[in-house]
C-alpha positions in Angstrom: 8.3 -0.9 -22.9 8.4 2.9 -22.4 7.2 4.5 -18.8 4.5 6.5 -18.4 4.0 9.4 -17.7 2.8 10.6 -14.2 -0.7 11.1 -14.2 -2.4 14.7 -14.6 -6.0 15.0 -13.6 -7.9 18.6 -13.5 -10.6 19.5 -10.3 -12.6 21.9 -7.9 -9.9 24.8 -7.0 -10.2 25.1 -3.4 -11.1 28.7 -2.1 -12.4 28.5 1.1 -11.6 27.0 4.2 -0.1 -19.8 9.9 -1.3 -22.4 11.6 0.8 -25.2 11.0 2.6 -23.6 8.3 4.8 -21.4 11.2 6.8 -18.5 10.3 9.9 -19.0 9.7 12.7 -16.2 9.7 13.8 -14.6 6.8 17.1 -15.2 5.6 19.2 -12.4 4.7 19.2 -11.0 1.4 21.1 -11.2 -1.3 20.1 -7.5 -3.4 21.4 -7.0 -7.0 20.9 -3.0 -7.8 18.5 -2.8 -10.1 19.0 -1.9 -14.0 19.2 1.8 -14.4 15.7 2.8 -15.4 14.5 4.0 -19.2 14.1 8.1 -18.6 11.6 9.8 -20.2 11.2 13.7 -21.3 8.3 14.5 -18.6 11.9 13.1 -16.2 11.4 14.3 -12.7 13.7 12.4 -10.8 17.0 10.7 -10.6 18.7 8.7 -8.9 22.1 6.2 -8.2 21.3 2.4 -8.1 23.5 1.2 -5.1 23.1 -1.5 -3.1 21.7 1.4 -0.1 20.7 4.2 -1.4 22.5 7.1 -2.7 20.4 8.7 -5.6 22.3 11.7 -6.7 20.5 15.1 -6.9 17.6 16.2 -9.1 15.7 18.6 -9.2 13.1 17.6 -7.5 14.7 15.0 -5.3 17.8 17.8 -5.1 18.0 16.9 -1.0 17.8 13.9 1.1 15.3 15.0 2.9 13.3 15.0 -0.3 14.0 11.0 -1.4 13.1 10.5 2.0 10.0 12.3 1.9 9.5 10.1 -1.0 10.3 6.6 0.8 7.9 7.3 3.6 5.0 8.3 1.5 5.3 5.3 -0.8 6.9 2.8 1.6 4.7 4.0 4.1 1.7 6.9 4.2 4.0 10.1 4.7 5.8 11.7 8.2 4.9 14.6 10.3 8.0 17.0 10.1 8.6 15.5 13.6 9.2 12.1 12.1 11.0 13.1 9.4 13.5 15.4 11.0 14.1 12.2 13.2 14.5 10.1 9.9 16.8 12.6 8.4 19.2 11.9 11.2 19.6 8.2 10.5 20.4 9.2 6.7 18.0 7.2 3.8 20.2 4.1 4.0 19.0 4.2 7.5 15.4 5.1 7.1 15.3 1.8 4.3 16.6 -0.5 7.5 14.9 1.1 10.0 11.2 0.3 8.1 12.1 -3.1 6.4 13.9 -4.1 10.1 10.6 -3.5 12.1 10.1 -5.8 14.8 13.0 -4.3 16.7 10.3 -0.8 17.3 8.2 -0.1 19.6 4.2 -0.4 18.4 3.5 -0.6 22.5 2.2 3.2 22.2 0.0 2.0 18.9 -1.4 -1.1 20.4 -1.9 0.7 23.9 -4.3 3.6 22.0 -5.9 0.7 19.6 -7.0 -1.2 23.5 -7.8 2.0 25.6 -11.1 2.4 22.2 -12.4 -0.8 23.2 -13.3 -2.0 20.1 -15.4 -4.6 18.8 -13.6 -6.5 16.1 -16.8 -8.6 15.1 -18.4 -5.1 14.0 -17.3 -4.2 10.3 -17.2 0.0 11.2 -15.0 -0.5 14.1 -12.6 -2.9 12.4 -11.9 -0.1 9.4 -11.7 2.3 12.6 -8.7 -0.3 14.3 -7.0 -0.9 10.9 -7.5 3.0 9.5 -5.8 4.2 13.3 -3.2 1.5 12.6 -2.2 3.2 9.3 -2.1 6.5 11.8 -0.5 5.9 14.4 2.1 2.6 14.3 5.7 3.0 13.9 5.4 0.1 11.3 4.4 2.0 8.9 5.7 -0.8 5.8 4.0 -3.4 8.0 0.1 -1.6 7.4 1.5 -0.4 3.7 2.3 -4.6 3.0 -0.8 -5.2 4.8 -3.2 -3.0 2.4 -1.2 -4.0 -0.9 -1.9 -7.9 0.1 -5.4 -6.8 1.0 -6.2 -5.2 -2.3 -4.2 -8.9 -4.3 -5.1 -11.3 -1.7 -8.5 -10.0 -2.0 -12.0 -11.2 0.1 -15.4 -8.9 1.6 -16.7 -8.8 4.4 -19.6 -8.8 2.1 -19.9 -12.3 0.8 -18.4 -13.3 4.3 -20.3 -12.0 6.6 -17.9 -12.4 9.7 -16.0 -9.0 10.1 -14.2 -11.2 12.7 -12.7 -13.4 9.6 -11.8 -10.1 8.1 -10.1 -9.5 11.1 -7.8 -12.6 11.6 -7.1 -12.2 7.5 -5.8 -8.7 8.2 -3.3 -10.2 11.1 -2.3 -13.0 8.7 -1.3 -10.5 6.6 0.2 -8.1 9.1 1.9 -11.1 10.1 3.4 -12.1 7.2 3.9 -8.6 5.2 7.2 -9.0 4.6 8.0 -12.6 4.4 7.8 -15.8 2.5 5.5 -15.6 -0.4 4.5 -19.6 -0.4 4.0 -19.5 3.6 1.8 -16.8 3.2 -0.2 -18.5 0.0 -0.4 -21.6 2.3 -1.7 -19.4 4.9 -4.7 -17.6 2.6 -5.6 -21.3 1.7 -6.7 -22.1 4.8 -7.3 -18.6 5.9 -11.4 -18.3 7.3 -12.3 -15.7 5.1 -10.7 -17.1 2.1 -12.7 -20.2 2.4 -15.6 -18.6 2.3 -14.8 -15.5 -0.4 -13.9 -18.5 -3.0 -16.6 -21.3 -1.6 -13.5 -23.5 -0.8 -16.6 -25.1 1.5 -18.3 -27.1 -2.1 -14.7 -28.0 -3.4 -15.8 -32.0 -2.9 -13.8 -35.5 -3.9 -17.2 -35.8 -5.8 -18.0 -32.5 -6.9 -14.4 -29.9 -7.3 -15.3 -25.9 -6.9 -12.5 -24.1 -9.0 -13.0 -21.1 -7.8 -10.0 -21.2 -4.9 -7.9 -22.7 -7.8 -8.7 -21.1 -10.5 -7.8 -17.5 -8.2 -4.9 -18.9 -7.3 -3.3 -18.7 -10.1 -5.2 -15.5 -12.6 -5.1 -13.0 -9.6 -2.6 -14.2 -6.6 0.2 -15.5 -8.1 1.1 -15.9 -11.9 -1.1 -14.2 -13.8 -3.7 -15.0 -16.9 -2.0 -17.2 -19.6 0.4 -19.1 -18.0 -1.6 -22.2 -17.1 -4.6 -24.2 -19.2 -8.3 -24.7 -17.8 -6.9 -28.5 -17.8 -4.1 -26.5 -14.3 -7.6 -24.9 -12.9 -9.3 -28.3 -12.7 -6.2 -31.1 -11.5 -5.8 -27.8 -8.9 -9.3 -27.1 -7.8 -9.1 -31.5 -6.8 -5.8 -31.1 -4.7 -7.5 -28.5 -2.7 -11.2 -30.6 -2.4 -11.4 -31.4 1.8 -9.7 -28.1 3.1 -13.1 -26.2 4.3 -13.9 -24.5 7.6 -15.0 -25.9 11.4 -16.1 -24.2 13.9 -12.6 -23.5 15.5 -11.9 -22.1 11.9 -9.3 -24.7 9.0 -10.7 -28.3 9.1 -9.4 -30.8 6.4 -12.1 -33.5 5.3 -10.1 -36.4 4.6 -13.2 -38.4 3.2 -14.4 -35.4 1.0 -10.1 -34.8 -0.4 -9.4 -36.3 -3.7 -5.5 -38.2 -3.5 -5.3 -39.4 -7.2 -2.5 -38.6 -9.1 -2.7 -34.7 -10.5 -1.0 -33.7 -13.6 -0.5 -29.8 -12.9 2.3 -27.8 -14.9 3.5 -30.5 -16.8 3.9 -32.9 -13.1 2.4 -35.6 -11.7 1.5 -36.9 -8.4 -1.0 -37.3 -5.3 -0.4 -33.5 -5.0 -2.3 -31.6 -2.1 -3.2 -27.7 -2.5 0.1 -27.5 -0.5 1.8 -29.1 -3.3 0.0 -27.2 -5.8 1.2 -24.0 -4.5 4.9 -25.0 -4.3 4.9 -25.8 -7.9 2.9 -22.4 -8.6 5.7 -20.6 -7.0 8.7 -22.1 -8.6 7.2 -21.0 -11.6 9.4 -18.2 -13.7 6.0 -16.5 -14.1 5.1 -16.7 -10.2 8.2 -14.4 -9.8 7.6 -12.2 -12.6 4.1 -11.4 -11.4 4.8 -10.7 -7.5 7.9 -8.6 -7.9 5.7 -6.7 -10.6 2.7 -6.3 -8.3 5.4 -4.9 -5.6 6.9 -2.7 -8.3 3.4 -0.9 -9.6 2.2 -1.4 -6.7 5.5 1.5 -4.6 6.9 2.7 -7.7 5.6 3.2 -11.3 3.7 0.9 -13.6 5.2 -0.2 -15.6 8.6 -1.8 -14.4 10.9 -2.7 -17.4 11.8 -6.1 -18.5 15.5 -5.2 -16.9 14.5 -4.1 -13.5 11.0 -7.2 -13.5 14.3 -9.5 -14.3 16.3 -8.1 -11.4 14.1 -8.9 -8.9 13.0 -11.7 -10.3 16.4 -13.2 -9.4 16.7 -11.4 -6.1 12.8 -13.0 -5.1 14.1 -17.0 -6.4 18.2 -16.6 -4.9 16.6 -15.1 -1.1 13.9 -18.0 -0.8 10.9 -16.6 -2.2 11.5 -13.8 0.2 9.2 -10.4 0.3 11.4 -8.6 1.9 14.2 -9.0 0.0 12.7 -8.0 -3.1 11.5 -4.5 -0.7 14.9 -4.3 -0.2 15.9 -4.5 -3.4 12.9 -1.9 -4.7 14.0 0.7 -2.1 17.8 0.5 -2.7 17.5 1.2 -6.1 17.9 4.3 -8.2 14.2 2.8 -10.3 12.5 3.7 -7.0 13.9 7.6 -6.9 14.0 8.0 -11.1 11.5 10.3 -12.9 8.8 7.6 -13.5 8.4 7.1 -9.7 8.5 10.5 -8.3 4.9 12.0 -7.8 3.3 9.4 -10.5 0.4 7.2 -8.5 -2.1 8.9 -7.9 -3.1 7.8 -4.2 -5.9 5.7 -2.9 -8.5 7.1 -0.1 -6.9 5.5 2.0 -3.1 7.2 1.1 -4.7 10.2 1.4 -6.6 10.5 4.0 -3.9 8.4 6.3 -1.3 10.8 4.5 -2.9 14.4 5.3 -3.3 12.9 9.1 0.1 11.6 9.8 1.5 14.7 7.6 0.4 17.2 9.7 0.0 15.3 13.4 -3.7 15.3 13.9 -5.0 13.4 16.2 -8.0 10.8 15.6 -10.2 8.7 17.0 -10.9 7.6 13.6 -14.9 7.9 14.0 -15.8 9.1 10.6 -12.8 7.8 9.1 -14.5 5.0 7.5 -16.9 6.7 5.9 -15.2 9.2 4.1 -13.0 6.4 2.0 -16.2 5.0 1.7 -17.5 7.8 -0.4 -13.9 8.7 -2.0 -14.3 5.2 -3.5 -12.5 2.9 -1.2 -14.6 0.6 1.8 -12.1 -1.2 3.7 -12.2 -5.2 4.1 -15.0 -4.8 1.5 -13.1 -4.1 -2.3 -15.6 -4.6 -5.2 -14.3 -7.3 -6.7 -11.3 -10.5 -6.1 -9.5 -8.4 -8.9 -9.6 -5.7 -5.7 -9.6 -2.1 -6.3 -8.4 -1.1 -9.9 -7.0 1.9 -8.4 -5.0 4.8 -10.4 -6.8 7.2 -12.5 -9.8 5.3 -11.4 -9.5 6.9 -8.0 -10.6 10.3 -9.5 -13.6 11.4 -11.3 -16.0 14.4 -10.7 -17.5 13.0 -7.5 -14.8 11.7 -5.4 -12.7 14.3 -6.5 -15.0 16.8 -4.9 -15.3 14.1 -1.2 -11.2 15.1 -1.0 -11.7 18.7 -1.4 -14.5 18.0 0.8 -12.0 16.5 3.5 -9.5 19.2 2.6 -11.4 21.7 3.7 -12.8 19.8 6.9 -8.5 19.2 8.6 -8.1 22.9 7.5 -11.2 24.5 9.2 -10.4 22.0 12.4 -9.3 24.5 15.0 -9.2 21.8 17.6 -6.6 19.6 16.3 -5.4 21.8 13.3 -3.1 25.1 14.2 -1.3 25.9 10.6 0.4 29.5 11.7 1.6 27.4 14.9 3.6 24.5 13.0 5.6 26.7 11.7 8.8 27.7 14.2 8.9 31.7 13.3 6.8 33.3 15.3 3.3 35.6 13.7 4.4 34.2 10.1 2.9 36.1 7.0 0.2 34.4 4.3 3.6 34.4 2.3 5.5 32.3 4.7 2.3 30.0 5.6 2.2 28.9 1.8 5.8 28.5 1.4 5.7 26.0 4.3 3.1 24.1 3.4 4.2 23.7 -0.4 7.6 22.6 1.2 6.6 20.1 4.6 3.3 18.5 1.6 5.1 18.9 -1.3 8.7 19.3 -1.0 9.0 22.1 -2.6 7.9 21.4 -5.7 5.1 23.1 -7.8 4.5 23.6 -11.1 5.1 27.8 -12.0 1.9 27.8 -13.1 0.5 26.7 -10.1 2.7 28.8 -7.8 1.9 31.8 -9.7 -2.2 31.2 -8.6 -1.4 29.7 -4.8 0.4 32.9 -4.6 -1.9 35.0 -6.0 -4.4 33.5 -4.0 -2.6 33.8 -0.4 -1.9 38.3 -1.2 -6.0 38.0 -1.9 -7.1 35.9 1.5 -3.8 37.9 3.4 -5.9 41.3 2.0 -9.4 40.4 3.4 -9.2 37.5 6.4 -7.5 37.0 9.3 -3.6 35.5 10.0 -5.8 32.3 11.7 -8.3 32.1 8.8 -5.3 32.8 5.5 -2.9 30.7 7.4 -6.3 28.2 7.0 -7.4 29.2 3.3 -3.8 28.7 2.4 -3.6 24.9 3.8 -6.7 23.8 2.0 -5.5 25.0 -1.2 -2.2 23.1 -1.0 -4.4 20.0 0.2 -6.4 20.5 -2.3 -4.1 20.5 -4.6 -4.2 18.3 -7.8 0.1 17.6 -6.8 -1.2 16.7 -3.2 -3.1 13.8 -5.1 0.1 12.0 -5.9 2.1 9.9 -3.9 
């Protein structure tokens, strides 16, 4: 399969400023280096595959700092200049270890901040703010990025669930199992109150099985279309009968459970729901499916078959560990390859959170949920059981204008944003301000045609605006640029 080129788009040019399953420890990962991806004529970066990331210098990822910045955009939500300095001191391999082994990272400052805001997590708006602030301020960015990944894959929505506190519990489950065992996560999700409501498990009874969860478990959560039959859906639904929701959460109603023999994916037995998940996870299609989903979300689409095969082996050899796959992915040449560099359109959450993190802007999150919704992403309420389409679907004339308006909102925020103050050199010129933001926000990489436009703009505002106004206009220009919409 030939990797696709980075997406391009145009828009307005800125002109002004688990209960019983437990949580077993993840085994030590056995990581096989991924094969070298096939380059394309639009290549922008390359890397060298090893068990620790040591990609070769390229025109666009020519420095370790640029490679670390790329890693932090994909595995997290970007980083401030201070954070980049800290990660650069660790080195690329050390940064990957720090990000993935986050259990040892102190995140108490975040927890204290959230507690001080007294959120009512039975209210959807407060719940959205609570999570967005986690994304902005957490020192464990991979955990929040994985939580976002699982939220988009193992979806539920508050508009149907109706209980924000159930969505909070599900979000906490995704966070707790962010890099854990995939079958443990699936079993926990099958018991999750939000999911029980979302896919009608409460009405799945021995006398009248409901196939909704059984179907989506295979179609969207674990294997994909074409890897099971309608008979498998019916037999799986029988195995999950009696799984329901009581006043304190998941409850098993033995009287409503079909304990008869089921024929499922070529196997026979009196299977329960947990048995069904164990059988699914052992299918080759399941490893291909989840590894493909992870690669597409964190690297590029589509993955080459050789890369997918290597991730598949890593997943199986490490007991279906998500962490093992992520380590293989983030330390691969493919992750730093031309196909991966600024080839994904940022979701609204990635765009807004990434802007705030990268510029060290403080916020109480009051306006963030509505900002995201206007850009096309309402957290805790995806449009369907398939989640958000993502990719080019994030960008249209309305949502792009909302992004540009957000860039203007940030640039003109005199309380929390001082573009000239971010530059070490005192009294920087507009040209120095432009160079700073191109380097910090775009890794110093910009097409000659865009560079010419930005430099002309910088010269123009230098003649007609105060130094502060000129700096804010320049920051707005870079934040609203097409390149900054890409991760």
